[in-house]
C-alpha positions in Angstrom: 9.8 -29.5 -77.8 7.7 -31.5 -80.3 3.9 -31.6 -80.0 2.8 -35.1 -80.9 -0.8 -33.9 -81.1 0.1 -32.2 -84.4 0.7 -35.6 -86.0 -3.1 -35.7 -86.5 -3.9 -34.0 -89.8 -5.1 -30.4 -89.5 -8.4 -31.0 -91.3 -9.3 -33.5 -88.6 -8.5 -31.0 -85.9 -10.7 -28.3 -87.2 -13.9 -30.0 -88.1 -15.3 -30.6 -84.5 -18.6 -28.8 -83.6 -20.2 -28.3 -80.2 -23.9 -29.5 -79.9 -26.5 -26.9 -79.0 -29.1 -27.4 -76.2 -32.1 -29.3 -77.4 -35.6 -27.7 -77.4 -38.7 -29.2 -75.9 -36.8 -31.2 -73.4 -39.0 -32.6 -70.6 -38.1 -35.2 -68.0 -40.8 -37.7 -69.1 -40.8 -41.1 -70.8 -40.9 -40.9 -74.6 -39.7 -37.3 -74.8 -37.5 -37.3 -77.9 -35.1 -34.6 -76.7 -34.5 -36.4 -73.4 -34.0 -39.7 -75.3 -31.4 -38.0 -77.5 -29.5 -36.8 -74.3 -29.5 -40.2 -72.6 -29.1 -42.5 -75.6 -25.3 -42.7 -75.5 -25.6 -44.0 -71.9 -28.0 -46.8 -72.6 -26.5 -50.3 -72.8 -27.0 -52.8 -75.6 -26.0 -56.0 -73.8 -28.7 -58.7 -74.4 -27.6 -60.4 -71.1 -28.4 -57.2 -69.2 -31.6 -55.9 -70.8 -32.4 -53.7 -67.7 -29.5 -51.5 -68.7 -30.9 -50.9 -72.2 -33.7 -48.6 -71.0 -34.1 -45.3 -69.1 -34.9 -45.6 -65.4 -37.5 -43.3 -64.0 -37.6 -43.3 -60.1 -40.7 -41.3 -59.0 -39.8 -41.8 -55.3 -36.3 -40.4 -55.5 -37.3 -38.1 -58.3 -34.5 -38.9 -60.6 -33.8 -40.4 -64.1 -30.8 -42.5 -64.9 -29.3 -44.5 -67.8 -26.0 -46.4 -67.8 -24.1 -48.9 -69.9 -21.7 -49.7 -67.0 -18.9 -47.6 -68.6 -20.7 -44.2 -68.2 -23.8 -43.0 -66.4 -26.1 -40.0 -66.5 -28.5 -39.0 -63.7 -31.0 -36.2 -64.0 -33.4 -34.6 -61.5 -37.1 -35.4 -62.1 -39.4 -32.4 -61.3 -42.4 -32.8 -59.1 -44.7 -32.4 -62.0 -43.2 -35.5 -63.7 -42.9 -37.6 -60.5 -46.6 -37.2 -59.9 -47.6 -38.9 -63.2 -44.8 -41.3 -64.0 -44.7 -44.8 -62.6 -41.3 -46.0 -61.4 -39.8 -48.3 -64.0 -37.3 -48.9 -66.8 -38.8 -47.4 -70.0 -37.8 -48.0 -73.6 -37.2 -45.1 -75.9 -39.6 -44.5 -78.8 -36.8 -45.6 -81.1 -36.5 -48.9 -79.3 -40.3 -49.4 -79.2 -40.7 -48.7 -82.9 -37.8 -51.1 -83.7 -39.3 -53.9 -81.7 -42.7 -53.4 -83.4 -41.1 -53.5 -86.8 -39.2 -56.6 -86.0 -42.4 -58.3 -84.9 -44.2 -57.3 -88.0 -41.4 -58.7 -90.2 -41.5 -62.0 -88.4 -45.3 -62.4 -88.9 -47.4 -61.1 -91.8 -50.5 -61.0 -89.6 -48.9 -59.3 -86.6 -49.5 -55.7 -87.7 -53.1 -56.4 -88.7 -53.9 -58.1 -85.4 -51.9 -55.7 -83.3 -52.1 -52.1 -84.6 -49.3 -49.9 -83.2 -51.8 -47.8 -81.2 -52.9 -51.0 -79.4 -49.4 -52.4 -79.1 -48.1 -49.4 -77.1 -51.0 -49.6 -74.6 -49.5 -52.7 -73.1 -46.9 -51.7 -70.4 -44.8 -54.7 -71.1 -44.2 -53.4 -74.7 -42.9 -50.0 -73.5 -40.9 -51.0 -70.4 -38.2 -53.5 -69.5 -38.5 -56.2 -66.8 -35.8 -56.4 -64.2 -34.2 -54.4 -61.5 -32.2 -51.4 -62.4 -28.7 -51.4 -60.8 -28.3 -49.5 -57.6 -26.0 -46.7 -58.8 -26.3 -44.1 -56.0 -23.7 -45.7 -53.7 -21.0 -45.2 -56.3 -21.6 -41.5 -56.6 -19.0 -39.8 -54.4 -20.2 -37.4 -51.7 -18.7 -34.0 -52.1 -18.4 -31.9 -48.9 -16.4 -29.0 -50.3 -16.4 -26.9 -53.5 -12.6 -26.7 -53.2 -12.3 -30.3 -54.3 -13.6 -29.5 -57.8 -11.7 -28.8 -61.0 -13.3 -26.2 -63.2 -13.0 -27.5 -66.8 -13.6 -25.8 -70.1 -15.8 -28.5 -71.6 -15.8 -26.9 -75.1 -12.1 -27.5 -75.3 -12.2 -30.9 -73.7 -15.0 -32.0 -76.0 -12.9 -30.8 -79.0 -9.8 -32.6 -77.7 -11.6 -35.9 -77.0 -13.5 -35.8 -80.3 -10.3 -35.3 -82.3 -8.5 -38.0 -80.4 -11.4 -40.5 -80.7 -11.8 -40.1 -84.4 -8.2 -39.3 -85.5 -6.7 -41.5 -88.2 -3.1 -41.1 -89.6 -0.8 -42.4 -92.2 2.6 -44.0 -91.5 5.5 -41.6 -92.0 6.8 -43.6 -95.0 3.5 -43.0 -96.8 3.6 -39.3 -96.0 7.2 -39.0 -97.2 6.2 -40.6 -100.5 3.6 -37.9 -101.3 4.6 -35.4 -103.9 2.6 -32.7 -102.1 3.2 -33.4 -98.4 1.0 -30.4 -97.4 -2.0 -32.2 -98.9 -1.9 -34.7 -96.1 -2.7 -31.9 -93.6 -5.5 -30.4 -95.8 -7.6 -33.4 -96.8 -7.8 -37.1 -96.8 -5.7 -38.8 -99.5 -8.3 -41.0 -101.1 -6.1 -43.4 -102.9 -4.4 -44.2 -99.6 -7.7 -44.5 -97.7 -7.1 -48.1 -96.8 -3.7 -47.2 -95.2 -5.1 -44.8 -92.6 -5.2 -46.2 -89.1 -6.4 -44.9 -85.7 -4.1 -42.6 -83.8 -5.2 -44.0 -80.4 -6.0 -47.6 -79.6 -8.9 -48.7 -81.9 -10.6 -50.6 -79.1 -10.1 -48.6 -75.9 -9.6 -45.2 -77.5 -7.5 -44.4 -74.4 -6.4 -40.9 -73.7 -4.8 -39.3 -70.6 -6.0 -36.5 -68.4 -3.7 -34.6 -66.0 -4.8 -32.8 -62.9 -3.4 -31.2 -59.8 -5.2 -31.8 -56.6 -5.4 -29.8 -53.4 -1.9 -30.7 -52.2 -0.4 -29.6 -55.6 0.5 -33.2 -56.6 0.2 -34.0 -60.3 -2.0 -37.0 -61.1 -3.0 -38.8 -64.2 -6.2 -40.7 -65.2 -7.0 -42.6 -68.4 -10.3 -42.5 -70.1 -12.0 -43.7 -73.3 -12.0 -40.7 -75.6 -15.1 -41.9 -77.4 -17.0 -42.2 -74.1 -15.8 -38.8 -72.9 -16.9 -37.3 -76.2 -20.4 -38.8 -75.9 -20.7 -37.8 -72.3 -19.8 -34.1 -72.9 -21.9 -34.0 -76.1 -25.0 -35.1 -74.2 -24.4 -32.6 -71.4 -24.1 -29.8 -74.0 -27.4 -31.0 -75.5 -28.9 -30.9 -72.0 -28.1 -27.3 -71.2 -25.1 -25.9 -73.1 -23.0 -25.1 -70.0 -19.4 -24.4 -71.0 -17.5 -24.7 -67.7 -18.4 -27.6 -65.5 -17.0 -29.0 -62.2 -15.1 -32.3 -62.3 -14.3 -34.4 -59.3 -11.6 -37.0 -59.5 -10.4 -39.0 -56.5 -7.8 -41.3 -58.1 -7.0 -43.3 -61.3 -9.5 -46.1 -60.6 -12.7 -44.5 -59.3 -15.4 -43.0 -61.5 -14.9 -39.4 -62.7 -17.8 -37.2 -61.6 -18.9 -34.4 -64.0 -21.4 -31.7 -63.1 -24.5 -31.7 -65.2 -25.7 -28.2 -64.5 -24.2 -24.8 -63.5 -23.7 -23.0 -60.2 -23.5 -24.7 -56.9 -23.2 -28.5 -57.1 -24.4 -31.2 -54.8 -23.6 -34.7 -55.9 -26.5 -36.2 -53.9 -29.3 -34.3 -55.8 -28.1 -32.4 -58.8 -27.7 -33.5 -62.5 -24.4 -35.3 -63.1 -22.5 -37.8 -65.2 -20.1 -40.5 -64.2 -17.3 -41.9 -66.4 -15.3 -45.0 -65.6 -11.5 -44.6 -66.0 -9.1 -47.0 -67.8 -6.2 -48.5 -66.0 -2.9 -46.8 -67.1 -0.3 -48.3 -64.8 1.6 -50.0 -67.7 1.6 -46.7 -69.8 4.0 -44.7 -67.6 7.5 -44.0 -69.0 10.7 -43.8 -66.9 9.8 -40.2 -65.9 6.4 -41.2 -64.5 4.4 -39.7 -67.4 1.9 -41.8 -69.3 2.4 -42.4 -73.0 0.4 -44.5 -75.4 1.8 -46.9 -78.0 0.2 -46.9 -81.4 -0.7 -50.5 -82.2 0.2 -50.1 -85.9 3.5 -48.1 -85.8 4.5 -49.3 -82.3 5.7 -45.8 -81.7 5.0 -44.0 -78.4 3.2 -40.7 -78.3 2.9 -38.1 -75.6 -0.4 -36.4 -75.7 -2.2 -35.4 -72.5 -5.0 -33.0 -71.6 -4.4 -30.8 -68.5 -7.7 -30.3 -66.7 -6.4 -27.4 -64.6 -4.8 -25.5 -67.5 -7.2 -26.6 -70.2 -4.3 -27.2 -72.4 -2.4 -30.0 -74.2 0.8 -31.4 -72.6 3.2 -33.2 -75.0 6.7 -34.3 -74.2 6.8 -32.2 -71.0 5.7 -28.9 -72.6 2.3 -27.2 -72.2 0.6 -26.1 -75.5 -2.4 -23.7 -75.3 -5.6 -24.8 -77.1 -6.0 -22.2 -79.7 -5.7 -21.8 -83.5 -2.1 -23.1 -83.4 -3.4 -26.6 -82.7 -6.5 -26.4 -84.9 -9.0 -25.2 -82.2 -11.6 -22.6 -83.3 -13.9 -20.9 -80.8 -17.4 -22.2 -81.3 -19.8 -19.8 -83.0 -22.3 -18.2 -80.6 -25.9 -19.4 -81.2 -28.2 -16.8 -82.7 -30.9 -15.5 -80.5 -34.1 -17.6 -80.7 -37.1 -16.0 -82.4 -40.2 -15.1 -80.3 -42.5 -18.0 -79.4 -45.1 -16.8 -81.8 -42.6 -16.7 -84.7 -41.4 -20.1 -83.7 -44.8 -21.6 -83.9 -45.5 -20.1 -87.3 -42.2 -21.3 -88.6 -42.9 -24.8 -87.2 -46.2 -25.0 -89.0 -44.6 -24.2 -92.3 -41.8 -26.8 -91.9 -43.7 -29.8 -90.5 -45.2 -32.2 -92.9 -48.1 -34.0 -91.2 -47.8 -37.4 -92.9 -49.9 -40.3 -91.5 -46.7 -41.9 -90.1 -45.8 -38.6 -88.3 -49.3 -38.3 -86.8 -49.3 -42.0 -85.8 -46.1 -41.6 -83.9 -47.1 -38.4 -82.1 -50.5 -39.9 -81.1 -48.8 -43.1 -79.9 -46.4 -41.2 -77.6 -49.3 -39.1 -76.2 -51.4 -42.2 -75.6 -48.5 -43.8 -73.7 -48.1 -40.7 -71.5 -51.9 -40.5 -71.0 -52.2 -44.1 -70.0 -49.3 -43.8 -67.5 -50.9 -40.7 -66.0 -54.3 -42.4 -65.7 -52.8 -45.4 -63.9 -50.9 -43.1 -61.5 -54.0 -41.1 -60.7 -56.0 -44.3 -60.2 -53.5 -45.5 -57.6 
């Protein structure tokens, strides 16, 4: 049987890397590592500004960000809940952008409103509005048997390749003198003829899974969104195998955020909205996607139970034969003392660097003082 996944050039299938867990990650507003983790989940819709920030709920002790397509929820430790006021906080990147935009619109703004004073105003570092009530859409899990154990390194590799893959039409490939060159590198003089392998708008891919009654099911997702979700979870803690919970093809997919036992009511998690696939099924009841440029149908599916690729009815293992390379193991971190010394040598303490660090600390201090005063 033919593996349609191999239509994607080999050099595109071998360049994917797995993010490493971020250091100095604390569940607090304006923590750069936390902001990096949740940034892909923040919305950018001007009509829904409340979804552009990061929601800290000190009462329920959780942090959330969502753009309506995907969501991440993290536990907030007691030490953070004691000092952080409940609210929707902007990231440091957003605050700095807003400040720069204001300085560009008025020559006197920066002089009259130094950055250190600007960030002292809560309205400048938070978003007005009510954050959507997301907890009701999180499914309650009453049995560990309902989970799928998924190799997220392989799934991240697959979704990354599918999200970014670009191919040439077969006629252009046949016209090449050296046809092997198409697999090894991008043909620059044909760069304008490359087109997305999946739909350029929805990036739809198909996932297959077998539930407790041994029935095969399919669900469609946006490859780009899945790539971003798994990438953020690797930056959070680097856990390779995570539990997935899927009820059907229309309800959100629940992905475990940590390792070990998992309780959907309290533990770290991510949600990913599916894409309707009813019109994608062929006569045999298997979903296929039609390339919008060639109008050809391709059969490429990821099996969550087997952690393998399914194409044209055959299962293909994810190994070097399809371009997958086991991620290199991270080297052991140096001792804390050596890390501090190395940091001192690398960091350049420019005025701008110091200003940003002081600004973030001032925000955190002011929030803590308000909380204590209450």
